NUTI-645738 format. One record per residue (C-alpha): residue number from 1; residue in three letters; x negated, y negated, z. Coordinates in Angstrom, 1 decimal, always signed. Layout:
% NUTI-645738
    nr   rest        X        Y        Z
   NUM    ala        X        Y        Z
...
***
This chain:
% NUTI-645738
    nr   rest        X        Y        Z
     1    met     -8.4     +6.0     -8.6
     2    asp    -11.2     +8.5     -7.7
     3    arg     -9.4    +11.8     -7.5
     4    glu    -12.0    +13.5     -5.3
     5    thr    -11.8    +10.7     -2.7
     6    tyr     -8.0    +10.7     -2.9
     7    asp     -7.9    +14.5     -2.3
     8    lys    -10.2    +14.1     +0.6
     9    gly     -8.1    +11.3     +2.0
    10    met     -4.9    +13.3     +1.6
    11    glu     -6.5    +16.2     +3.5
    12    ile     -7.6    +13.9     +6.4
    13    arg     -4.2    +12.1     +6.4
    14    arg     -2.3    +15.4     +6.6
    15    ala     -4.6    +16.8     +9.3
    16    thr     -4.2    +13.6    +11.4
    17    leu     -0.6    +12.6    +10.9
    18    gly     +0.9    +15.9    +10.0
    19    asp     +2.6    +17.3     +6.9
    20    ala     +6.1    +16.1     +7.8
    21    tyr     +5.0    +12.5     +8.2
    22    val     +2.9    +12.4     +5.0
    23    asp     +5.6    +14.3     +3.0
    24    lys     +8.1    +11.7     +4.1
    25    ala     +5.7     +8.9     +3.1
    26    val     +5.0    +10.3     -0.3
    27    ala     +8.5    +11.5     -1.1
    28    gly     +9.6     +7.9     -1.7
    29    ile     +6.8     +7.1     -4.1
    30    asp     +8.1     +5.2     -7.2
    31    asp     +6.6     +2.8     -9.7
    32    phe     +6.6     +0.0     -7.1
    33    thr     +4.9     +2.0     -4.3
    34    arg     +2.6     +4.4     -6.2
    35    glu     -0.5     +2.2     -6.2
    36    phe     +0.1     +1.3     -2.5
    37    gln     +0.1     +5.0     -1.5
    38    glu     -2.9     +5.7     -3.7
    39    ile     -4.9     +2.8     -2.1
    40    val     -3.9     +3.9     +1.5
    41    thr     -4.8     +7.5     +0.8
    42    thr     -8.0     +6.8     -1.2
    43    tyr     -9.5     +4.0     +0.8
    44    cys     -8.1     +4.2     +4.3
    45    trp     -8.1     +7.9     +4.6
    46    gly    -10.7     +9.1     +2.1
    47    glu    -13.3     +6.3     +2.1
    48    val    -13.1     +5.1     +5.8
    49    trp    -11.7     +8.0     +7.8
    50    gly    -13.8    +10.4     +5.6
    51    arg    -17.1     +8.8     +6.7
    52    asp    -19.4    +10.7     +9.0
    53    gly    -20.3     +7.7    +11.2
    54    leu    -17.5     +8.3    +13.8
    55    pro    -15.6    +11.5    +14.8
    56    arg    -11.9    +11.5    +14.1
    57    lys    -11.2    +11.4    +17.8
    58    thr    -13.0     +8.1    +18.1
    59    arg    -11.3     +6.7    +15.0
    60    ser     -8.0     +7.6    +16.5
    61    ile     -8.8     +5.8    +19.8
    62    ile     -9.9     +2.7    +17.9
    63    asn     -6.7     +2.8    +15.8
    64    ile     -4.5     +3.1    +18.8
    65    ala     -6.2     +0.0    +20.3
    66    met     -6.0     -2.1    +17.2
    67    ile     -2.4     -1.1    +16.2
    68    ala     -1.2     -1.6    +19.7
    69    thr     -2.9     -5.0    +19.8
    70    leu     -1.2     -6.0    +16.6
    71    asn     +2.1     -4.7    +18.0
    72    arg     +2.8     -2.5    +15.0
    73    gln     +5.0     +0.0    +16.8
    74    his     +6.0     +2.1    +13.8
    75    glu     +2.4     +2.7    +12.9
    76    leu     +1.5     +3.2    +16.5
    77    gly     +3.9     +6.1    +16.9
    78    ala     +2.3     +7.9    +13.9
    79    his     -1.1     +7.3    +15.3
    80    ile     -0.2     +8.5    +18.8
    81    arg     +0.8    +11.8    +17.2
    82    gly     -2.3    +11.7    +15.1
    83    ala     -4.6    +11.0    +18.0
    84    leu     -3.3    +14.1    +19.8
    85    asn     -4.0    +16.1    +16.6
    86    asn     -7.6    +14.7    +16.6
    87    gly     -8.3    +15.7    +20.2
    88    val     -7.3    +12.6    +22.2
    89    ser     -5.7    +13.5    +25.5
    90    arg     -2.5    +11.9    +26.9
    91    asp     -4.6    +10.4    +29.7
    92    glu     -7.0     +8.9    +27.2
    93    ile     -4.1     +7.3    +25.3
    94    lys     -2.8     +5.9    +28.6
    95    glu     -6.2     +4.4    +29.3
    96    val     -6.4     +2.8    +25.8
    97    leu     -3.0     +1.2    +26.3
    98    leu     -3.9     -0.1    +29.7
    99    gln     -7.0     -1.7    +28.1
   100    val     -4.8     -3.2    +25.5
   101    gly     -2.8     -4.9    +28.2
   102    ile     -5.8     -6.6    +29.6
   103    tyr     -7.3     -7.8    +26.3
   104    ala     -4.2     -8.2    +24.1
   105    gly     -1.5     -9.0    +26.6
   106    val     +1.1     -7.3    +28.7
   107    pro     +3.9     -7.5    +26.1
   108    ala     +1.8     -5.5    +23.6
   109    met     +1.1     -3.0    +26.3
   110    val     +4.7     -2.7    +27.4
   111    asp     +5.9     -2.1    +23.8
   112    ser     +3.1     +0.4    +23.2
   113    phe     +3.8     +2.4    +26.4
   114    arg     +7.4     +2.5    +25.3
   115    thr     +6.5     +3.8    +21.9
   116    ala     +3.9     +6.3    +23.3
   117    lys     +6.4     +7.7    +25.8
   118    ala     +9.0     +8.2    +23.1
   119    val     +6.6    +10.0    +20.8
   120    leu     +5.3    +12.2    +23.6
   121    ala     +8.9    +13.1    +24.5
   122    glu     +9.5    +14.0    +20.8
   123    ile     +6.4    +16.2    +20.8
   124    asp     +7.4    +17.9    +24.0
   125    ala    +10.9    +18.6    +22.7
   126    glu     +9.5    +20.0    +19.4
   127    ala     +7.3    +22.4    +21.5
   128    lys    +10.3    +23.9    +23.3
***
């Protein structure tokens, strides 16, 4: 593992997903999951998210579209929150999910709207 890329990845991961989400993910690290977490942090967040080719806002929009299309609702919830942290508006999230419905199918859109609505409600409740 390249420590510099890992550290860069952890910084981006925390900035996008938030400390609470990342702390929960890394709290359960054991011998079985250590390498998995290192790979996710180093390669996903450090190598790819850390590239200069796209701004984080654009990467978040792409992730929402792909994760919604794959119907990975747990990950979608995290990336909805992360997208807001990266400057994506609620209206932009809505537009991405509508686009998903056209190209990936209405069931994926329905589940994704349900997830997004729940995450946005959590965020609103936390703000009070």
